[in-house]
TIDRENRO-942461 format. One record per atom (N, C-alpha, C): residue in one letter; x, y, z. Coordinates in pm, whole numbers, plus 50000, padded with zeros to 5 digits. Layout:
<pts>
AXYZ;...
</pts>
This chain:
<pts>
M719074463247410;M719644475147410;M721024477547454;N721974483647424;N723134486447494;N723494501047523;I724474504847580;I724644518847648;I724994526947504;H725504520147394;H725694530847293;H724504536347235;S723564526347206;S722224531347143;S721574540247263;A721614537547378;A720894545547503;A721674558747484;S722924559447472;S723484571847457;S723134579847325;L722794575247210;L722534580547104;L721024587147128;V719864578747179;V718764582547206;V718884594247298;A719714593847403;A719754605547486;A720144615847438;D721274614947337;D721624626347282;D720844632947206;R719964627047147;R718814631547059;R717724638447135;L717894635547272;L716744641047351;L717564653747429;D718744654847408;D719544664947456;D719794661447613;V720124651647645;V720314645147778;V721954644247811;P722484650747883;P723924651947927;P724324636547953;T724654627947840;T725094613447857;T726574612447881;D727254623847885;D728834623447916;D728914617848057;R727964618348131;R728104613248290;R727894599248310;P728794591148325;P728384575548345;P727324572348412;A726874577848516;A725614574248598;A724314578148520;V724284587648443;V723184591248345;V723114579148268;R724214576048190;R724074565848098;R723614552748146;A724244550348262;A723704537648300;A722294537848347;A721924550048382;A720594547648438;A719704547248308;G719944556248196;G719264552748079;G719234540548009;V720314532948014;V720364518347981;V719324508448065;L719474513048204;L718664503848293;L717074506048286;A716824518748264;A715524522448217;A714994515848087;L715694514447974;L715424509547872;L715124494047874;Y716064488047962;Y715834474347979;Y714844471148050;A714554479948172;A713214477548254;A711954477048150;L712124485548062;L710724487047983;L710624473847877;G711824470447813;G711844460647747;G711814447047804;F712164445147924;F711824432848002;F710354432848050;A709944441648089;A708484441948114;A707654439148013;L707774442547895;L707184440847750;L707084426147725;T708534420947712;T708714410347674;T708464398647772;H708464400747891;H707834390547989;H706504387847977;G705734400447967;G704344399447934;G704014390247814;A704684391947703;A704394384247593;A704554369847593;A705554364447707;A705804351647721;A704614343047780;S703644349447833;S702534345547907;S701614334847837;A701504337447695;A700654329647601;A701464316647577;W702724312547625;W703344300847604;W703534294847754;G702864300247845;G703104293647978;G702454281248006;G702814273448090;G702054262048119;G702324256248252;A702314241948279;A702554239048413;A703994243848469;G703874248248588;G705144254548642;G705004267248611;Y706354274648635;Y706434288148635;Y706854293248503;Y707224284648423;Y708294289748330;Y707354289248188;S707834297648101;S707144297347953;S708124291947870;L707364287047744;L707954278947644;L708844287747541;W708324301847553;W708804313447460;W709064323247548;F710484328747593;F710714337847676;F711684346447615;P711154357947558;P712044368047472;P712674376247568;A712384376347696;A713144384347770;A714574379847779;A714784367547802;A715954361247802;A717014367847683;G716354372547551;G717214375647432;G717854390147500;L717064395147550;L717294412347605;L718374409847699;R718224401447804;R719194399747895;R720494396747846;L720544384547762;L721694380947709;L722394392147630;A721744400247535;A722274410047457;A722884420247539;L722394425747659;L722794433847728;L724134429347808;L724114419047843;L725434412047927;L726244410647844;W725984405047717;W727354401747625;W727924415747580;R727214426547557;R727674437847499;R728414445547626;M727594445647747;M728094455847844;M729034448147939;G728864434347958;G729914426448042;G729254421648159;A729724410648214;A729264404048333;A729184413948455;V729804427948448;V729604433648566;V728354440648590;W727514439248490;W726084444548502;W725044435748537;T725684423448597;T724854412648637;T723974416748766;L724504423348864;L723784427248963;L722994438848957;P723034449548870;P721944459148823;P720774452548758;L721144442048666;L720034435248596;L719154428848706;C719834422448795;C719174415348894;C718064423148975;A718584437449020;A717894447349064;A716624451548976;I716894453148861;I715824455748766;I714954448448729;E715284433848727;E714084422648678;E713354420848829;L713964421348960;L713234421049064;L712234433249078;A712644445649041;A711724455949038;A710494453348958;V710704450148817;V709564447148734;V708814436448775;D709384425548833;D708324415348895;D707614420249013;F708184428349101;F707484433149210;F706204441649155;A706644450149053;A705504459849016;A704454452248933;T704784440748865;T703694433848780;T702834422848876;G703454422348998;G702964411649104;G703304399249071;A704344396248989;A704654382348945;A705454375149080;V706104385549154;V706724378849285;V706394387649396;P705804380249509;P705504388449630;P706764397449714;M706514406949751;M707364417449817;M707554410849948;T706454406050020;T706444401250153;T705964389450181;G706024381750280;G705534368450314;G706764358050356;S706294347150393;S707204337450452;S707874332150326;D707644332450208;D708324323650100;D708754337550016;A708804347750054;A709154359949951;A710684357749922;L711524353750018;L712944351649996;L713244342149883;I712514332349882;I712624321749775;I712264326449642;G711034335449649;G710644340549527;G711874349849475;W712424356649552;W713484367049505;W714554358349437;L714964348149507;L716124341449464;L715594335449330;G714444331149284;G714114324549178;G713944333549062;V713994350549092;V714374359948983;V715544361248971;V716264363549061;V717784367649039;V718804355548998;R718224342749031;R719014330348983;R719454329548814;P718604331248737;P718974331448584;P719874339948556;V719654354248619;V720394365948581;V721824363048625;L722004356348743;L723434355348805;L723944341948685;A723204332548645;A723504323548560;A724104326048440;Y723224338648370;Y723624344448256;Y724794353948258;G725094359048374;G726114367648376;G727464358248397;G727274347148490;G728534338548509;G728754330848377;T727884327148277;T728074322148157;T728934331548050;V728504343848041;V729144354247972;V730524356548009;W730574358248142;W731994359348190;W732944344448170;L732334336248171;L733054322448169;L733514320448001;V732544322147925;V732734320747772;V733584330847740;R733624343847780;R734684353047727;R736054350647777;R736244343447883;R737294340147970;R737984328047861;L736984319747852;L737774306347764;L737714306847624;M736964316747564;M736954318547427;M737004331347401;P738444335247418;P738544350647380;P738384353347240;Q737824367447208;Q737744371247082;Q738714377247009;D739824376647053;D741144380947000;D741504371946875;K741604376646759;K741814370646644;K743064362946642;T744034366046724;T745244362146726;T745454347446826;R744214344946905;R744334336147002;R743264327346942;G743264312747014;G742494303546974;G742304297446840;I741334288046817;I741474281746700;I740184288846613;A740364285846475;A739574291646390;A738114288246411;A737824276446460;A736344271946493;A735704279446596;L736704284846695;L736184293346791;L736244308146796;A736494312146668;A736324326946641;A735374333546642;A735344346646681;A733964351846663;A733274350946531;P731964349346532;P730984349646644;P730614339846722;M731504328246705;M730964315846761;M730924317046921;P731874326646997;P731514324847152;P730344330747180;F729734340047089;F728314345647117;F727454333447115;A727494325247002;A726544314646966;A726704303947081;V727874301147134;V728174291747246;V727384296047360;A727444310847396;A726924316647523;A725414317647513;S724794319947375;S723274318147375;S722824303947386;V723364294647367;V723084280047417;V723394275647563;A724764279247607;A725054273547736;A724394283547844;A724294294847829;A723514304947927;A721984297347984;P721154293347879;P719954287247949;P720094274747994;L721064264647946;L721074252447998;L721734255548144;I722854264448180;I723114267048312;I722234271848413;A721504282348357;A720404286448437;A719314276448454;A719054267848352;A718094256148407;A718494244548519;L719964244348499;L720414236348603;L720424242448759;F720514256448746;F720494263948876;F718824260748939;T717994257748858;T716564257648918;T716384243848981;V717464233948979;V717014219449003;V717014220049169;P717654225249224;P717854224249369;P716464229949438;Q715854241349394;Q714624246149439;Q713284239849381;A713604234249270;A712334225749213;A712384213649301;M713464206749323;M713244194449392;M712764197349558;L713194208849612;L712944210649747;L711714216549759;R711304228749696;R710124235549701;R709504237249589;G709164226949496;G708464223549373;G707274230949385;D706644231149505;D705244235849528;D704934249849497;L706074259849501;L705904272849501;L705544276549339;T706054265849251;T705634269449108;T704664259849051;G704084252749153;G702924244149116;G703134230049044;V704404226749068;V704974212649023;V705514203249163;V704864190149172;V705304181849272;V705934171549246;T705324163149139;T706064151449106;T707174152449049;A708154142149008;A709214142248955;A709124146048806;R707974139448745;R707824142248597;R707524155048568;E706514162748660;E706354176948650;E707574184748660;I708294181448761;I709724188548782;I710504186948655;G710644177048597;G711334174348471;G710724184748350;L709514182448346;L708644191548239;L709014206748259;S708924209848373;S708954224748410;S710574230548378;I711484222448422;I712934227048363;I713134225748233;A712374215448171;A712764214048015;A712154225347938;A710864230548011;A710304240447959;A711164255747967;F711574255948061;F712534266748115;F713634266848010;T714304256847969;T715534254747897;T715144260647764;V714184252947713;V713724256447561;V713394268847548;G712364273647654;G711774289947631;G712974297447626;D714114298247733;D715204306147714;D716104303047588;V716294291547530;V716964290547424;V716364298147313;L714974295347281;L714294303247184;L714354318147196;G714394323847316;G714174337747350;G715544342947325;A716644335347368;A718154342047340;A718484341247198;L718334331347132;L718684331246983;L717824337146881;L716624341246929;L715584347546829;L715734362646862;I715984365346969;I715844381447031;I717374387047031;A718244380647093;A719644387547108;A720384392346972;P720444384346873;P720894386946774;P720624401746707;P719154403046682;P718834415346622;P718814426646708;V718834426746850;V719114435946919;V720514442146933;L721394430246936;L722744435946912;L723154443446782;W722434436746660;W722834444746555;W722054457846535;V720974460646597;V720234473346589;V721084483246683;A721684477246793;A722644487246876;A723874488046821;D724364481246721;D725694483446656;D725384492846538;R724164493546496;R723764503346389;R723624517046462;L723024516646585;L722674530446650;L724064537646719;S724994528646745;S726234532446832;S727054537646720;G727004531346595;G728264534146487;G729134523246488;R729034512946556;R730084501546525;R729854495346407;A728674494046351;A728474489546226;A728514498646132;H729444501146018;H729624511545939;H729114506345789;G728904515145712;G728564510945545;G727094508345529;P726994507345407;P725514505045398;P725054490445411;L723644489445428;L723054475845457;L723354466345362;P723824455445383;P724074443645251;P722894439245196;R722944441145070;R721774437844962;R721624423744963;P720504415844982;P720174401944938;P720604399444816;R721364387944772;R721564384244626;R720454375844593;P719994375644466;P718734367544426;P719234353044443;G720254348944398;G720854335044413;G720854326944543;P721464334244637;P721194327444807;P719784329844826;V719014340844812;V717564341144840;V716804329544806;A717214327844665;A716144316244592;A716594301244666;E717964301644696;E718104288944724;E717864288144860;S717644296944964;S717174294545082;S715674293345079;I714954300045017;I713564297644998;I713264282544954;A713994278744847;A713914265144829;A714104255044923;A715094258744994;A715564247145120;A714524247445224;L713904259145250;L713014260045347;L711564254545310;V711184256345178;V709944248545129;V710194234145122;L711304230045071;L711664214045080;L711364209845205;G712104215345318;G711914213045462;G710644210645501;A709524220845472;A708344223345509;A707584210845442;V707734209145320;V707094198645254;V707654182645301;A708714182345334;A709124170145373;A708554167545528;G708404178845606;G707874174545733;G706324173045735;E705744181345627;E704244177245619;E703914163845563;T704884159245462;T704844145145426;T704884135045527;L705974137745633;L706204127045724;L704934129045826;G704244140345849;G703084140945924;G701934132445865;W701914135945739;W700734128345653;W700974112745678;L702104107045668;L702374094845675;L702114086745814;G701774097245908;G701514091646047;G702724090746137;L703634099546105;L704714098446196;L704864109846294;G703894119646296;G703804130146374;G704474139346315;S704694149446408;S705474163546375;S707064160346383;Q707734162946289;Q708954159046279;Q709794172546245;S710944175746315;S711654185046311;S712994185746229;A713294173946195;A714654168246130;A714714177145981;P713494178345908;P713454183645763;P713964198245786;S713334205645881;S713464219845878;S715054222545943;L715504213546017;L716634214046097;L717744211545970;I717384203545881;I718234201845785;I718454216345701;S717364220945673;S717174231345569;S717734242745619;V717554247545747;V718084258645833;V719774256145844;A720004244245874;A721474242845889;A722134244245772;W721494237845665;W722184241445530;W722204255545491;I721204264245517;I721344275945475;I722504286245578;G722524281545711;G723654285945774;G724974284345731;L725174270145722;L726614266545658;L726924273445505;R725794275645429;R726244282145303;R726224296845320;F725434303445402;F725484317945378;F725804326145498;G725764321245621;G726344328545738;G724944327545841;R725134337545952;R724354339946054;R723064346646006;V723134357745924;V722074365545904;V721014359045828;P721294352845718;P720354344045645;P719894331845728;A720614327245810;A720064316945885;A719064321446009;W719414332446060;W718254338846152;W717154340946084;F717084347245978;F716114350345890;F715004336645862;A715744326345826;A715044314645821;A714674308645947;L715534311746052;L714674308646186;L713354314646205;L713764326946175;L712414337246212;L711344331946149;A711184328446000;A710204323545922;A709834309745986;V710544302446021;V710194289746082;V709444290746203;C709774297946293;C709344303046420;C708004311246401;A707844318846310;A706364325046256;A705394318646220;M705994306346157;M704864296746099;M704554286346223;L705454284146319;L704934272446407;L704614280446549;L705204288846598;L704934294246733;L703544298046748;P702684303846657;P701364307746675;P700604296346717;Q701054282546652;Q700204271946678;Q700254267846821;T701174272046886;T701334263747025;T700874276247128;A700554287647086;A700094298447181;A698834294247223;G698384297647365;G697354296047418;G697124282947472;A695944278647479;A695544264747548;A695954253947470;M696794245747540;M697684235347494;M698274227747574;D698244214647555;D698504204547656;D700164204747672;T700714208347788;T701994211247822;T702984202447748;P702984187747797;P703694178147719;P703714178847563;A702534181447500;A702484182547364;A703284195947330;R702814205047397;R703644218347341;R705194218247366;L705614211547483;L706984207747502;L707814200547410;Q706984191647364;Q707674181747252;Q707824191047121;F706954199547091;F706684208246981;F707914216446983;H707994223947102;H709144234747108;H710544226447129;L710494214647163;L711994210347184;L712484206747028;G711534203046946;G711914201446794;G712244215246758;L711494225546782;L711714238246720;L713004245246783;A713414242746917;A714654246046955;A715994239846887;S715714225946870;S716944223146805;S717144226746661;V716174229146611;V716214239046467;V717174251446477;V716574257846595;V716974272446618;V718464269946650;V718894260446749;V720284259146782;V721044256546668;A720664245546601;A721604239346488;A721774250246383;G720584257846347;G720604268246241;G721684279746279;Y721454284746403;Y722524295546419;Y723834291846452;L724084280046516;L725374275446531;L726004271846397;A725444267846307;A725944265546162;A726094279046092;G725454289346115;G725604301846058;G726744309746139;S726884307646255;S727904313246346;S729414307146272;F729254294046280;F730524285046206;F730994292146065;H729944292945992;H730324297545856;H730954313045874;D730384320745952;D730884332745978;D732444333646038;A732604325046123;A733834323446206;A735044317946085;Q734574307746015;Q735454302545914;Q735724313845812;R734824322745767;R734984332945682;R736024345345736;R735814347545881;R736494354245932;R738224350145932;A738244337845943;A739564331145977;A740164332345848;R739464329145733;R740084329845579;R740324343045572;A739724352745599;A740154367145575;A741374370845649;D741574365545780;D742644368845861;D743814361345788;L743754350845747;L744904343345677;L745154350245557;A744294354445486;A744624361445371;A745384371845372;R745084380945475;R745674394645507;R747224391145570;R747084381145649;R748794376145682;R749474371845577;D749014365445484;D749644363545382;D750054373645305;R749274385245274;R749774394945214;R750634404745305;L750984402245429;L751804407945509;L753024399645507;L752904384045488;L754224377545453;L754784384345309;F753964383145206;F754364386945067;F755294400945092;Q754514411645153;Q755084423245176;Q756534423345259;A756654414845372;A757634412845453;A758964409245325;D758444397945257;D759464392345167;D760054404445069;R759154411445013;R759584420944926;R760444432745007;L760104435745144;L760744444245221;L762324438445236;K762244425645253;K763614419945287;K764574421245166;T763984420445034;T764834422844927;T765174437044906;L764334445144927;L764494460944955;L765624463945048;R765464457045156;R766374458645260;R767864458245217;A768074444545152;A769314440945108;A769974451844991;M768934455144902;M769434465044797;M769604478044862;S768844481544955;S769304495545028;S770494496145105;V770854485545159;V772024484045259;V773434485245149;A773204476545031;A774284478244934;A774384492044881;V773224499244830;V773454513044788;V774044521644901;I773414520545030;I774064528945115;I775484527345147;H775824514445150;H777104512145176;H778224519145065;E777524519044930;E778274523944820;E778514540244866;I777524546444886;I777444559944905;I777904565945025;S777994558145134;S778474564245250;S779814567845271;Q780704561545215;Q782144567145222;Q782364579645148;P781884581445023;P782224593144953;P781384605145004;L780044601445053;L779304612745128;L780174617145252;S780784607445321;S781504612845452;S782564620945409;T783194618645305;T784484624945262;T783884639845219;L782844639245147;L782224652745100;L781644659245225;A781214653745317;A780864663645439;A781984668945500;I783274660045510;I784284663845576;I784904677945488;E784854676445368;E785524686545279;E784564697545284;A783264695745295;A782514706745296;A782554715145416;K782784707845550;K783024715245670;K784464723045664;H785364715845603;H786594726145576;H786784737045497;L785634733845385;L785314747345286;L784794756545378;H783914754145459;H783234763145529;H784064771345636;E785104764345687;E785994769245780;E786924779345704;L787234777845577;L788284783745514;L787394796445448;T786164798345433;T785464808345375;T784894816145458;V785044814845594;V784424822645694;V784694838945684;S785824842045650;S786344855945625;S786264860045485;A785814851645396;A785464855445250;A784524865345220;D784204869145111;D782804877145107;D781634871545145;P780724878145184;P779394874145226;P778684862445145;E778624865345021;E778194855844928;E778634841044927;T780094842344910;T780824828344929;T780704822345074;A780684829845167;A780654824545295;A779364817845325;A778264822545264;A777044815945291;A776834803745197;T777264805345082;T777044794345018;T778064782745051;A779014784345127;A779854773445164;A779184768345288;A778624777545379;A777874774145492;A776754764145442;L775964769145344;L774704761245305;L775524747345264;I776234746045184;I776934732045137;I777284724245258;D777714728945367;D778174724145492;D776924719845559;R775944725945582;R774724722745639;R774054711145548;K773764712645421;K773284698145336;K774284686445350;A775524688445333;A776394675945327;A776264671945478;A776224677945580;A776234672545718;A774764664545711;H773864671445679;H772314664745703;H772264652545620;L772954653445506;L772714637745412;L773824629945489;S774844632545545;S775714620645609;S774854617245727;D774354623045800;D773684619945917;D772564609045880;L771724613245787;L770724605945721;L771204593445680;V772284591145613;V772794579945563;V773314570345677;R773824580845797;R774224568945894;R773084563245947;R772164570645967;R770644565446030;R770184553045952;L770284555445818;L769564545445726;L770534532745748;R771744535545763;R772874522245752;R772594516145896;R772294524045999;R772094517046134;R770824508546127;Y769664515146063;Y768214508546067;Y768464497945973;G769224496245872;G769394484245783;G770344475845834;G771004478445924;G772044467145964;G771534455646060;R772324447046062;R771654434346139;R771624436246302;A772454444746340;A772554447246492;A771394450946553;V770344457946477;V769194463346543;V768174452846551;D768524439646503;D767564429446496;D767484420346631;E768424427446707;E768424417746844;E767834429946959;P766934423947058;P766584434947149;P767724441347215;S767564454147276;S768684461147323;S768034470647429;A768694476347523;A768124486747598;A767904499247498;L766754506247494;L766384515147404;L765864526747496;P766734537647491;P766034548847568;P764844556647501;L763954558547540;L762564562547503;L762724577947426;A763944584047467;A764084596247410;A764584594247272;N765374585447257;N766154582847112;N764904576247022;L764054567247087;L763024564747008;L761974574346953;I761614582847043;I760704594047001;I761314603746900;E762904605646932;E763404616046824;E763544605746702;S763824594346678;S763814586546558;S762564587246491;V761314585046565;V760234584346517;V759644597446447;G759914606346551;G759644619346490;G760334624046356;A761564620846348;A762104624146228;A761834614946114;L761374602946127;L760714594046010;L759504600745970;A758644604146065;A757034607146036;A756904621446018;A757864628846028;A757544645546024;A757054647545859;S757934643045765;S757914646945626;S756334641645589;E755934628145631;E754794622845579;E753534630745655;V753614636945768;V752644644245857;V752584656245769;Q753494663545737;Q753344675245690;Q753134675445557;A753254664945476;A752444662645333;A751144661145350;A750794655545456;A749184651945452;A748514665245501;G749214677645549;G748504688045598;G748634689045745;A748934680845800;A748724678845940;A750014683946011;R749904683946142;R751134690646222;R751474677546356;L752664675046380;L753264667046460;L753914673846558;A753374674346696;A754184677646816;A754854667546866;V756144669346902;V756914657746954;V757394662047100;T757124659747204;T757544660947352;T758664650847380;A759884655647419;A760934645547459;A761014641047591;P761054627147613;P760724621547743;P761884621547815;D761924617247941;D763244618948037;D764344608847966;P765484614747948;P766564605047891;P766944592947986;A766464591948096;A766584580548164;A765754569848160;L764534570748087;L763614558448061;L764084552047939;A763894538647954;A764304528847880;A763574514747869;V763514509847763;V762834497647747;V763814486547683;M763414475547676;M764254465247624;M763354462847480;A763994464847379;A763024463747239;A764074462247115;Q763544458547018;Q764094459746874;Q763954473046846;E764644484846815;E764504495546768;E763584498046645;V764144490646535;V763514493646417;V761784487246430;E761844477846494;E760444471846497;E759374480446597;L759994485746688;L758944492846783;L758914507546711;A759844513046647;A759734525346569;A758574524746447;Q758624511446398;Q757824510946292;Q756214508646359;A756124502646470;A754924502246543;A754174516946580;V755044524546603;V754724538346654;V754494548746530;V755154545646439;V754994553346288;V753344549346239;N753354534846253;N751844529446210;N750964538346264;L750844541046399;L749884548846501;L749904562346442;I750954570046414;I750904579946357;I750324583046229;R750524573446124;R749894573545998;R748334570846034;N747904562946108;N746414561846136;N746004573446198;A746644581546290;A746194591946346;A745904603046229;V746924602546137;V746734612946030;V745694610245937;Q745564599145905;Q744254593945835;Q743084597845899;A742894595246026;A741574597946106;A741344613246100;C742314621146096;C742124635346130;C742074642745985;G742874637345883;G743204644545792;G743744659345788;P743734668145691;P744414679545687;P743824686945801;D744914696445849;D744614705245972;D744654698346105;G744874683746089;G744864675646215;G746184679146307;E746104678346441;E746934679346517;E747504665046591;I748744662146567;I749234647146621;I750404648946719;A750064645246843;A751084645746944;A751724633646972;L752904633946985;L753844621247039;L754564622747169;S754494614047261;S755064617047384;S755254603147433;A756174603947575;A756324592047629;A756514594647788;N756064587247851;N756394588048014;N756264575148082;A756254575948210;A756594563348275;A755244564848396;E754774553348400;E753674552548513;E753504538148588;A753754538348712;A753524525248778;A754494514748718;G755734519448692;G756704508348635;G756654504448510;K755834511248414;K755544508748282;K756114520848196;A756604518948084;A756754528947990;A755344530147918;I755064544947884;I753824549247826;I754094555847711;I753684550247601;I753844558647458;I752594564347417;L752654575647391;L750944581847364;L751204589147221;V750094583047133;V749834590347003;V748484598346997;T748474609346999;T747124616047027;T746844623246903;N745714620446843;N745044627746744;N743984638946784;R744014649546737;R743044659946788;R742474666946656;C741084659946631;C740614664146513;C738994665146570;A737854667246476;A736704667346491;A736204656846586;A734894658146681;A734464648446750;A733964639246678;N733464638646577;N733034627646475;N733984621646387;A735204622346413;A736244616946320;A736444601846379;P736374593146290;P736904578746327;P737944578046411;A737914568546507;A739144565046601;A740134555846517;H741204558046538;H742374551046444;H742584537446500;A741404529046584;A741524515046623;A741724509146532;G741024507946401;G740934496146317;G741144499046177;M742084505846144;M742604508746028;M743154499045960;G743194486345994;G743584475745888;G744894471545939;V745784468345824;V747154460945830;V748074469345907;G748124485345917;G748944491545997;G748774489346159;T747504489846195;T747134485846330;T747274471346361;L747184461946299;L747464449646304;L749074445346349;V749644453846259;V751314452946262;V751494458946378;A751204469846420;A751444477746542;A751354468846661;R750064463246673;R749594455746796;R750544442446800;A750984436446681;A751654425346687;A752964429146759;I753554437246703;I754934442146753;I754854446746896;V753934455246932;V753904458247084;V753584445847169;E752824436847133;E752554425547218;E753654415947193;A754604414847103;A755934406447101;A756764411447200;H756894424947214;H757604431347321;H757184432147470;G756014423047477;G755424422547597;G754614432147661;G754234440647578;G753334454047580;G751864451447553;R751194460547569;R749754463247529;R749534475147452;L748624475447342;L748114485547286;L746584487547300;T746234499347333;T744804500747381;T744344515947305;I743194518847262;I742844531847200;I741794536947336;V741914549147329;V741174554947417;V740434567847360;R739194569547346;R738744582347302;R738164590547415;D738464602547401;D738034611847522;D737704628347441;G736364624647391;G735594635947319;G736524639747187;A737054649247152;A737764649647036;A739104644247003;D739624639547140;D740874635147118;D740874618847131;V741694612747046;V741714596947035;V743284596247064;R743504586747153;R744814583947228;R745304569347189;A746174567247124;A746914551947092;A747874552647189;V747524543047312;V748474542547404;V749194528947423;V750734528847400;V751314517347400;V752114515647536;T751854502247597;T752474503347739;T753334490347745;L754564494247772;L755704486447774;L756244484247897;P757184472947932;P757854472748041;P758924482048073;L759054485748159;L760184496648174;L761514490348245;I762544491948187;I763884487648243;I764194494748373;G764424485948474;G764604493148598;G763434491248680;A762484487448642;A761084489448716;A761114481148843;E761804469848835;E761934462448946;E762534468849072;A763764475749041;A764194484349153;A763494495849204;
</pts>
């Protein structure tokens, strides 16, 4: 469970979740309840040592840390300690109480550190890294790495004070640590994905109807699972014992063919058939051997499904960027044509504007109707002349090179470019002129295009009667450009509108800046942060 789902539940209960402290308390309360229930369910797969061969609480822990971030590590340590105190799993006092407390918080610290490390080394930004490591591969890697790192953290205590968990010999210590690893791997990969999916649905991150399973993939997946099960039973009948290789191949095939969701359902089916066989009284080495095979199936299947989804997203990104390249090529041709047209009409239009101004001056003392007509012709000719000059400047090559760009000029140009489009959509655009002294080093046309894209997204998010505000200021040596849309509280944020936002983000980052989206009640702000000229001084 994450903060978004907790907020939704609290909203339905009329709890004021606008306060961060109330939100955090709700999330931690839900986690405490879930941890207590799943921790108790793991006891059926316990054995020699302290650890269980099926530990679903690890999945809840990983899901919350992955969604909320490693900063929640210490609160989770406190919650798990409190639950273990309440259930009597760890003594609150005594000579060895401190070691018991460390045993509780140690895996939480390991999980938090792993989440932080994976997010740092495998960023989920589509523009960075290689396709094989694109989302959702980082989460899959964290699901496998966190239990391994947590198990390594148990080695010192197991070797020095193994008597606290009932293991003394090297063989018992090895079995206990292996059980810890296998139990956490199974819990993380079977519990965390559906918890995150449900949280996405409750929080509104996942939009649209649920995908309907297609008969062809379903039939192929069932056939693969049946063949794997038959092959495994055949190997057992031949006297080769329980073999996980057939099921591993079947689940990996499903993951590579259809992605994480079908692979997870295949893993759920395999575990539903096999886990009940190992619950209750069973020799620990035999159960561990059985679960090692099951863990290999789970890891291979989920990694295969995650790799399929990562490749699919990478292909979609490449296709979208190809469309952008095609669009850029068309725009290049259009630019050449428009420059030629503008060049042809600029000279006669300038002459027309000069003559219209002269006519206006000559007819000032004429009859009112003639004077008004001449004044109107003068205004329209001057407006057209100014528009052609602006278009000629935007189409020229000089704007391709970065130069000192006053924010006041940028805001004025963007306001003029976007005004008609905003008005046509039935919305209103309020432009606030910044300090004329504020300037950034930028390519004017590109940066203007980025801001115009953000205004378009704001208009699309609000629709008719929306209010869009465009402004700029300076903070801490940075230029801040704000595009704010004020619309209904349930209106979608203009953070993920597709190609427009992708282009805007790429342009801003190419200028050494950052684009962030901030929601504050009914207001959604697109914040463009750029280096300010003269900030060093």
